[in-house]
C-alpha positions as CSV (number, residue, x, y, z in Angstrom):
1,X,96.0,98.2,95.6
2,X,98.9,98.2,93.1
3,X,99.3,102.0,93.5
4,X,99.2,101.7,97.2
5,X,102.4,99.6,97.0
6,X,104.0,102.1,94.5
7,X,104.2,99.3,91.9
8,X,104.2,99.9,88.2
9,X,102.1,97.6,86.0
10,X,105.4,95.9,85.0
11,X,106.1,95.2,88.7
12,X,102.8,93.4,89.0
13,X,103.3,91.6,85.7
14,X,106.7,90.3,86.9
15,X,105.0,89.0,90.1
16,X,102.1,87.3,88.4
17,X,103.4,86.2,85.0
18,X,100.4,88.0,83.5
19,X,101.0,90.4,80.6
20,X,100.9,94.2,81.2
21,X,98.2,94.5,78.5
22,X,95.9,92.0,80.2
23,X,96.5,93.6,83.6
24,X,95.5,96.9,82.1
25,X,92.3,95.3,80.9
26,X,91.6,93.9,84.3
27,X,92.2,97.2,86.0
28,X,89.9,99.0,83.6
29,X,87.2,96.3,83.8
30,X,87.5,95.2,80.2
31,X,89.0,91.8,80.8
32,X,87.3,88.5,81.6
33,X,90.0,86.9,83.8
34,X,89.9,83.3,84.8
35,X,89.7,82.3,88.5
36,X,93.3,81.2,88.3
37,X,94.4,84.6,87.1
38,X,92.4,86.4,89.8
39,X,94.1,84.2,92.4
40,X,97.5,85.0,91.0
41,X,96.8,88.7,91.1
42,X,95.3,88.5,94.6
43,X,98.3,86.5,95.9
44,X,100.7,89.0,94.5
45,X,98.8,91.8,96.3
46,X,98.7,90.0,99.6
47,X,95.0,89.2,99.6
48,X,92.5,86.5,98.4
49,X,90.3,86.3,95.3
50,X,87.3,87.0,97.5
51,X,89.1,90.0,99.0
52,X,90.1,91.3,95.6
53,X,86.5,91.0,94.3
54,X,85.1,92.7,97.4
55,X,87.5,95.7,97.2
56,X,84.8,97.8,95.6
57,X,84.2,100.4,98.4
58,X,84.2,104.1,97.6
59,X,84.5,107.0,99.9
60,X,81.1,108.2,98.7
61,X,79.0,105.0,99.2
62,X,80.5,103.5,102.4
63,X,79.7,106.5,104.6
64,X,83.2,106.9,105.9
65,X,82.1,108.8,109.0
66,X,80.2,105.7,110.1
67,X,83.4,104.0,111.5
68,X,85.7,105.3,114.2
69,X,88.9,103.2,114.2
70,X,91.2,103.3,117.2
71,X,94.9,102.7,116.6
72,X,97.9,102.2,118.9
73,X,100.2,99.6,120.4
74,X,98.9,97.1,123.0
75,X,98.1,99.1,126.1
76,X,97.1,102.2,124.3
77,X,93.6,101.9,125.7
78,X,91.8,100.9,122.4
79,X,89.4,98.5,124.1
80,X,88.6,100.5,127.2
81,X,88.4,103.9,125.4
82,X,86.5,102.2,122.6
83,X,83.9,100.7,124.9
84,X,83.3,104.1,126.6
85,X,83.2,106.0,123.3
86,X,80.8,103.4,121.8
87,X,78.5,103.7,124.9
88,X,78.5,107.5,124.6
89,X,77.6,107.4,120.9
90,X,75.1,104.5,121.4
91,X,76.8,102.2,118.9
92,X,78.7,98.9,119.2
93,X,82.4,98.4,119.8
94,X,84.0,95.8,117.5
95,X,87.3,94.2,118.4
96,X,89.0,93.3,115.1
97,X,91.1,90.5,116.7
98,X,87.9,89.0,118.1
99,X,86.3,89.1,114.7
100,X,89.4,87.4,113.2
101,X,89.0,84.6,115.8
102,X,85.3,84.3,115.0
103,X,85.7,84.1,111.2
104,X,88.7,81.8,111.3
105,X,87.4,79.6,114.1
106,X,90.8,79.9,115.8
107,X,92.1,81.8,118.7
108,X,95.0,84.2,117.9
109,X,97.5,81.9,119.7
110,X,96.4,79.0,117.6
111,X,96.7,81.0,114.4
112,X,100.4,81.8,115.2
113,X,101.1,78.3,116.4
114,X,99.5,76.6,113.3
115,X,100.3,79.1,110.6
116,X,102.4,82.3,110.5
117,X,102.3,86.1,110.4
118,X,101.3,86.1,106.7
119,X,98.2,84.0,107.4
120,X,97.2,86.3,110.2
121,X,97.7,89.5,108.1
122,X,95.6,88.1,105.3
123,X,92.8,87.1,107.7
124,X,93.1,90.6,109.2
125,X,92.6,92.3,105.9
126,X,89.8,90.0,104.7
127,X,88.0,90.4,108.1
128,X,88.4,94.2,108.0
129,X,87.0,94.4,104.4
130,X,84.0,92.2,105.3
131,X,83.2,94.5,108.3
132,X,83.4,97.6,106.1
133,X,81.2,96.1,103.5
134,X,78.6,94.2,105.6
135,X,78.4,95.5,109.1
136,X,75.6,98.1,109.9
137,X,76.9,101.6,110.7
138,X,77.9,103.2,112.9
139,X,80.4,101.4,115.0
140,X,83.7,101.9,116.9
141,X,86.6,99.6,115.8
142,X,89.5,98.6,118.0
143,X,92.3,97.4,115.7
144,X,95.4,95.3,116.4
145,X,98.6,97.1,117.2
146,X,100.4,95.9,114.1
147,X,97.7,96.6,111.5
148,X,99.5,99.8,110.5
149,X,102.5,97.8,109.3
150,X,100.5,96.2,106.5
151,X,100.2,99.0,104.0
152,X,97.2,97.7,102.0
153,X,95.2,97.0,105.1
154,X,96.1,100.4,106.6
155,X,95.2,102.1,103.3
156,X,91.8,100.3,103.3
157,X,91.1,101.4,106.9
158,X,92.1,105.0,106.3
159,X,90.0,105.2,103.2
160,X,86.9,104.0,104.8
161,X,87.0,105.1,108.5
162,X,88.0,108.0,110.7
163,X,91.3,106.8,112.2
164,X,92.4,107.9,115.7
165,X,95.8,107.2,117.2
166,X,95.7,106.9,121.0
167,X,99.2,108.2,121.7
168,X,100.9,107.1,124.9
169,X,104.4,106.9,126.3
170,X,106.2,103.5,126.4
171,X,105.8,103.5,130.2
172,X,102.0,103.9,129.8
173,X,101.8,100.9,127.4
174,X,103.9,98.8,129.8
175,X,102.1,99.7,133.0
176,X,98.6,99.4,131.5
177,X,99.2,95.8,130.2
178,X,100.7,94.8,133.6
179,X,97.8,96.4,135.4
180,X,95.5,94.2,133.4
181,X,97.2,91.2,135.1
182,X,99.2,90.2,132.1
183,X,102.8,89.6,132.9
184,X,103.8,88.1,129.6
185,X,105.4,91.3,128.2
186,X,108.1,91.0,130.9
187,X,108.7,87.2,130.5
188,X,112.4,86.4,131.1
189,X,113.7,89.1,128.7
190,X,115.3,92.0,130.6
191,X,115.3,93.8,127.3
192,X,111.6,93.6,126.8
193,X,110.9,97.2,127.7
194,X,113.6,98.3,125.3
195,X,112.1,96.2,122.6
196,X,108.7,97.9,123.2
197,X,110.3,101.3,122.9
198,X,111.9,100.2,119.6
199,X,108.6,99.0,118.2
200,X,106.9,102.2,119.2
201,X,109.7,104.2,117.6
202,X,109.6,102.2,114.3
203,X,105.8,102.5,114.0
204,X,105.4,106.1,115.1
205,X,105.5,107.5,111.6
206,X,102.7,105.0,110.7
207,X,100.5,105.9,113.6
208,X,101.1,109.6,112.8
209,X,99.3,109.0,109.5
210,X,96.0,108.7,111.4
211,X,93.5,111.5,110.8
212,X,93.4,112.4,114.5
213,X,95.9,112.0,117.4
214,X,94.7,112.0,121.0
215,X,97.1,112.2,123.9
216,X,96.3,109.6,126.6
217,X,99.2,110.2,129.1
218,X,97.9,111.1,132.6
219,X,94.3,111.1,131.4
220,X,91.4,108.9,132.4
221,X,89.4,106.7,130.1
222,X,86.4,108.9,130.6
223,X,88.3,112.1,129.7
224,X,89.6,110.6,126.5
225,X,86.2,109.1,125.5
226,X,84.4,112.3,126.3
227,X,86.8,114.4,124.1
228,X,86.2,112.0,121.2
229,X,82.5,112.1,121.9
230,X,82.4,115.8,121.7
231,X,84.4,115.8,118.5
232,X,82.1,113.3,116.7
233,X,78.8,114.0,118.4
234,X,77.5,115.9,115.4
235,X,79.1,113.8,112.7
236,X,77.3,111.1,110.7
237,X,78.7,108.6,113.1
238,X,76.5,109.9,115.8
239,X,73.8,111.4,113.6
240,X,72.8,108.0,112.1
241,X,72.3,106.6,115.6
242,X,68.7,107.3,115.8
243,X,67.9,105.1,112.9
244,X,69.8,102.0,114.1
């Protein structure tokens, strides 16, 4: 997690007040840190002590191919494509935001009213880690549009799933959300569409880090889901299906 932030051990020491030598012992498994020190390290890394202790997944033992994670801004089609893809593969679709609401006991609107973005991002990372550790494979995961902006969470997701960016034009994002009956994106802000374009532009290089990119413009949900089904039909994601 330190390397994912491009921090030296000195950087982490400065943020925690813990000596570089003791941090080296923690990283190599030689130290016996107190709970307080674990909390200090976890806080500096943007997670919790529980999240830090559960960050033990490896690419070999978590069956990376067992999770297909869909990325994209709101309106990319993650839920609808994810549902169709999951049906095709015979596995469940999990909505990460719904899982956050379930684990916190709060709706997303309540989270942002009562707390802040930092609380939500920590809950997002902890919920994702729990899913990757505990949930039976395989499954399709629909992520939140801003997950890619939290580097540690995105690194965790890319290390332990097959990431798929559902690429769409700004007009597609806009029209799909409106078609769902949600007029909130327009609000009273005449610059809302321009803001959407800016967000998509700022995040494009992050979405492009996904393993696979699928074009969604002028395509039906079935066409997109069928393309992904064919791509993953003979991977462990589908192959483990018979035993679930």
